[in-house]
C-alpha positions in Angstrom: -11.1 -6.5 30.1 -9.3 -3.5 31.5 -6.8 -1.1 30.0 -4.7 1.3 32.0 -2.4 4.1 31.2 1.3 3.3 31.8 1.4 5.4 35.0 -1.5 3.6 36.5 -0.2 0.2 35.5 3.2 1.0 37.0 1.5 2.0 40.3 -0.5 -1.2 40.4 2.5 -3.2 39.5 4.6 -1.7 42.3 1.8 -2.3 44.9 1.3 -5.9 43.8 5.0 -6.6 43.9 5.2 -5.2 47.4 2.4 -7.6 48.5 3.9 -10.5 46.6 0.7 -10.9 44.5 -0.2 -10.4 40.8 -1.8 -7.2 39.5 -4.9 -9.2 38.7 -5.1 -10.4 42.3 -4.6 -6.8 43.6 -7.4 -5.6 41.3 -9.8 -8.4 42.4 -9.1 -8.3 46.1 -8.5 -4.6 46.8 -9.4 -2.2 44.0 -12.7 -3.6 43.0 -14.1 -4.1 46.5 -13.1 -0.5 47.4 -14.7 0.8 44.2 -17.9 -1.1 44.9 -18.0 0.4 48.4 -17.6 3.9 47.2 -19.9 3.7 44.2 -22.8 1.6 45.5 -23.6 3.8 48.5 -24.6 6.7 46.3 -26.4 5.0 43.4 -29.6 3.0 43.4 -29.1 -0.7 43.2 -31.7 -1.4 40.4 -33.2 0.3 37.4 -36.7 -1.1 37.1 -36.7 -0.5 33.3 -33.8 -2.8 32.8 -34.8 -6.2 34.4 -33.2 -5.3 37.7 -29.9 -4.5 36.2 -28.3 -1.2 35.7 -25.5 -0.1 33.4 -22.6 1.8 34.8 -22.8 5.3 33.6 -20.0 7.7 34.5 -20.4 11.4 34.1 -16.9 11.9 35.5 -14.0 12.9 33.2 -11.3 10.3 32.7 -8.8 12.1 34.9 -11.3 12.2 37.8 -11.9 8.4 37.3 -8.2 7.8 37.6 -8.2 9.6 40.9 -10.6 6.9 42.2 -7.5 4.7 42.6 -5.8 7.1 44.9 -7.9 6.6 48.0 -7.7 2.8 47.6 -4.0 2.9 47.0 -3.3 5.1 50.0 -5.2 2.6 52.2 -3.1 -0.3 50.8 0.1 1.2 52.1 
């Protein structure tokens, strides 16, 4: 499940409409792959103390996390 602020939702809605796809499709096909590329290159893939899985831990403030969308959205256009 994902919750977005109104401004972020409206941005995604506009981008999705311009592409003729749903917001869910935009998130799955564009936003998540970009996020994975950016965030897996700097973090270890596994935490040996957790059966090969690691939890996502963000030390970034919420506003900084929202800015993660900006590079992906600029590449969309």
